[in-house]
C-alpha positions as CSV (number, residue, x, y, z in Angstrom):
1,Q,0.4,17.8,-8.0
2,V,-0.4,14.6,-5.8
3,Q,2.1,12.7,-3.4
4,L,1.6,9.4,-1.5
5,V,4.1,8.9,1.1
6,E,4.6,5.4,3.0
7,S,5.8,5.1,6.2
8,G,6.3,2.3,9.0
9,G,8.8,-0.1,6.7
10,G,11.3,-1.7,8.5
11,L,13.2,-5.2,10.1
12,V,11.7,-7.5,11.9
13,R,11.8,-11.0,12.9
14,H,9.6,-14.4,11.2
15,G,6.5,-13.9,13.2
16,G,6.2,-10.3,14.0
17,S,4.5,-7.4,12.8
18,L,4.5,-4.4,11.2
19,T,2.2,-1.7,10.3
20,L,2.6,0.1,6.6
21,S,1.0,3.5,6.4
22,C,0.3,5.7,3.4
23,A,-0.9,9.7,3.3
24,A,-1.8,10.6,-0.5
25,S,-2.0,14.5,-0.6
26,G,-2.7,17.3,-3.1
27,S,-5.7,18.8,-5.1
28,I,-7.2,15.5,-4.6
29,F,-11.5,15.2,-6.1
30,S,-11.5,11.3,-5.2
31,I,-9.8,8.4,-5.2
32,Y,-11.3,4.6,-5.9
33,A,-9.2,2.3,-5.5
34,M,-5.4,2.5,-3.0
35,N,-3.5,-0.6,-3.1
36,W,0.0,-1.9,-1.8
37,F,2.5,-3.5,-4.1
38,R,5.8,-5.5,-3.5
39,Q,8.9,-6.2,-5.0
40,A,11.4,-8.2,-4.2
41,P,15.2,-8.6,-5.0
42,G,15.0,-9.9,-9.1
43,K,11.0,-10.1,-9.6
44,Q,8.1,-8.5,-10.9
45,R,6.2,-5.9,-8.9
46,E,3.3,-7.9,-7.5
47,L,-0.1,-7.0,-6.2
48,V,-0.7,-7.8,-2.4
49,A,-3.7,-6.1,-1.3
50,G,-6.1,-3.6,-2.6
51,V,-9.5,-1.5,-0.8
52,T,-11.5,0.0,-2.7
53,S,-13.4,3.6,-2.1
54,R,-16.5,1.0,-0.6
55,G,-14.3,-0.8,1.4
56,N,-14.1,-4.1,-1.2
57,T,-10.7,-5.6,-0.6
58,N,-8.7,-7.9,-2.2
59,Y,-5.6,-9.7,-1.6
60,A,-2.7,-12.0,-2.8
61,D,-3.0,-15.6,-2.5
62,S,0.2,-15.8,-0.3
63,V,-0.9,-13.0,2.2
64,K,-4.7,-13.9,2.7
65,G,-5.2,-14.6,6.7
66,R,-2.3,-12.4,7.7
67,F,-2.4,-9.1,6.1
68,T,-5.1,-6.3,6.6
69,I,-5.5,-3.6,4.2
70,S,-8.1,-0.4,5.7
71,R,-8.3,3.0,4.6
72,D,-9.5,6.1,6.0
73,N,-11.5,7.9,3.4
74,T,-11.5,11.0,5.1
75,K,-7.6,11.4,6.1
76,N,-6.9,10.2,2.2
77,T,-4.6,7.3,4.2
78,V,-4.4,3.1,3.7
79,H,-2.6,0.5,6.2
80,L,-1.4,-2.0,5.4
81,Q,-1.6,-4.3,8.8
82,M,1.0,-7.5,8.1
83,N,1.3,-10.4,10.7
84,S,3.0,-13.7,11.0
85,L,5.8,-12.2,8.9
86,K,8.4,-14.5,6.4
87,P,11.2,-13.8,5.0
88,E,9.6,-14.5,1.0
89,D,7.6,-10.9,2.3
90,T,10.9,-9.2,2.9
91,A,10.2,-6.5,-0.4
92,V,10.1,-3.0,-0.9
93,Y,6.7,-1.9,-1.2
94,Y,4.6,0.3,-2.9
95,C,1.7,2.2,-2.2
96,N,-0.6,2.9,-5.5
97,A,-3.8,4.7,-5.6
98,D,-6.1,5.8,-8.8
99,I,-6.9,9.5,-8.3
100,T,-8.9,11.6,-9.7
101,I,-7.8,15.4,-9.0
102,A,-9.7,18.5,-8.9
103,T,-7.4,20.8,-11.1
104,P,-7.4,22.3,-13.8
105,T,-10.1,19.9,-15.0
106,L,-11.1,16.5,-13.5
107,T,-8.7,14.0,-14.3
108,S,-7.5,10.6,-13.4
109,S,-4.3,8.9,-13.1
110,S,-2.6,6.1,-11.2
111,Y,0.2,7.4,-8.6
112,W,2.8,5.4,-6.6
113,G,4.9,6.5,-3.3
114,Q,8.5,6.2,-3.4
115,G,8.5,2.6,-1.4
116,T,9.1,1.8,2.0
117,Q,11.7,-1.4,2.8
118,V,10.5,-4.6,4.8
119,T,13.3,-7.1,5.5
120,V,12.2,-10.2,7.5
121,S,14.7,-12.1,9.2
122,S,15.0,-16.0,9.7
């Protein structure tokens, strides 16, 4: 069993900063990509940022230059530093990871956290 637990969401003013964290736990053999998605009311879930096990990153155009994704492979954690936040960044943010579990056999799947709310006031 694998769990992804997010933390760090909250309410912040326009121009403020927040850092989201996500920790993966369970019978983990390896983690390839770790990603942050978000979903605003009435909109589809979208990829915000991702980082591979080798440290390669990608970002949505709307957050480039403002958000930074990082991960600690020794702790199976991923973080999203969000600066210069805008009201349009308001959404539920989800951690996602491509994880290979060790038991009973090596099996790779995509896992999701429960989501954390980020609200940016204008």
